[in-house]
N, C-alpha and C positions, 0 to 999 in steps of 0.2 A: 442183183446183189442187194439193192435197196430193199426189195420185198423180203428177202431172207432176214436182213437186219431188223426190219420192222416186226416180222413174225417172232424173232428171238426176243426182242424187247417186250412185245405185247403178251407173249405166252410163257416163255421159259424163264425170264428174269423174275417175275412175281413168284413162280413156283420155287425157284432157288432161294429167294428171300424167305418164303414161308417155311422152308425146310429147316431153317436155323432153329436149333433147340435152345430153350431157356434153361440155364443152369443156375439155380439159386445159390446165393452165398450161404455160408455157415450160419450167419445171423438170421437170414431170411428163413432158413429151415427151422431154426430154434423158435422164432416168433410164430411160424405156422404151426408148429407142434404145440406151443403154449396156447394158441387160440383154439386148437382142437380139444385140449384138456379143459379149458375154461367153458367151452360151449356145452360140455357135459356136466362140469362141476357146478355151474350156476343154477341150472334147473334142479339138479340133484339136491343141492343145499336148500333151495326153496321148498322142494317137496318134503324133505326131512323136517324142516321147520313147521310146515303145515300139518304133517302127521303128528309131530310131538305136541303141538298145540291142540290137536284134535279139532281143527278148524274145517269141518266138513263142507260148509258153504264155500270157503276159500278154495278147497280142493276142487270142487265143481267149477268154480270160476277159473281156476288155473288150467283145468283140463279143457274148458271151452276156449280159453286164450291159446293154449298150445295147439289145439286142433285147427282153429282158423288160421293161425300163423303158419303152420306146416302146410295146410292145403293151399293157401294163397301163394306161398313161396314156391311150392312144387309146381303148381299150375303155371305160374309165370316162367319158372326156369325151363320147363319143357315146351312152353309155347314160344318164347322169345328166342331162345337158343343163341345167346350172345357168347362169343369166344372169350375165354379167360385171358388175362394179360400174359400168363405163362404158356398159353396155347395148349394146355393139357386137355381141355374139352370145351363143349359149348353150353355150359350151365352156369354162366357167371352172374346173370341178372335174375333175381335179386340175391343178395348174400343171405344164405340160410343161417350162417353163424351169427351175423348181425341181427337177423330177425329173432332168433331164439334168445340171444342174450338180452336184447332190448325188451322182448316180451316178458322175460323173467324180471328184469329191473323194474319195468313199469308195473307189473303185477305186485311186486314187493312194496313199491312206493305207494300204490293206490290202496292196497289191502292193509299194510302195517305201518305206513308212514315213511318219512324221509330218513329216519335212523337206519332203516334197512335198505331203502331205495337208493340213497346217495352212493354207498360203496358199490352196489350192484351196477348203477349207472357208470361209475368210474371204470369198473371192469369191462362193461359193455363197450365203452369208448375205446379201451385198449384192444378189445377183440376187433372192432371195426377198423381201427388204425392198422392192426396187425395183418388183417386180410389184404389191405391195400399194399402195405409194405412188403409182404411176402409174394406179391404179384398173383394172388388168387382172385382178386376183384379190382374193379375200377372204383373210384370214389362214389360214383352214382349208384353202384350196386349196393354198397354198404348203407348209403343214405336211404335207399328204397327199402332195404331189409329192416333198418331201424324203424322206419315209419310203419311198415306192416306189423312188426312185433309190438311196438309201443301202442299203435292204434288199436290192435286187437285187445291188448290188456286194458286200455282205457274204455273200450266198449263193454267188455264182459266183467270187469272187476268193479264191484260196488265202491263208491256210491253212484257212479255214473249210470249204470244200467237201471238201477232202482229209481233214481231221480227222474229219468226220462222215459220210464215205462217201456224199456226195450223188449221187444218180442221177436224171437228168431225161431223158425221151424222149417224143416224140410218139406218140399212139395214134389209130387211126382204123379205122372199118369203113364199110360202105356208107351208113349213116344218121347216124353220129356221129363227132365228132373231139374230141380233147382232149390233155391233157398228163399224163403219169404222173410223179410225183415221190416219192422215198423217201430217207430219211436215218436214220442211227443217232444216238441221243442218249447 
């Protein structure tokens, strides 16, 4: 009898607990939806501003920032496979919403100054908070996403890249591929 009880506790009880479904509240659903809207609206607004200003160098820097942010985020999501707090899937780390919104905010701040960057950073902080509040991410997921996004923008958006002579290029041979990066300190 003891062995059966131990087997139940060791194998069946954790399965029963994991089977519980997370049901978000009405406010959590609303916040999750608002973060979904903002993660599209922020870069769309930035892109619109860049095109209206005909800032072609800024467009290139924004595309570089977006590409590196997306690549780093997706590689980590599909490599680490951390379970989301709402148990919906295993793509919690890092937060793509935070990465995109902070990349946009940092790009705007670096390229056009704090008049554009401060409101974008405020909205990005809301996105990060909202992802945690709606149980889509842990706090460390949004911090990592913010670091990836802002870090990418700080690398690719002038004056940083120009000041430090940043050089980035793809490299490949028959068996390997990668990215070469160098900079002056």
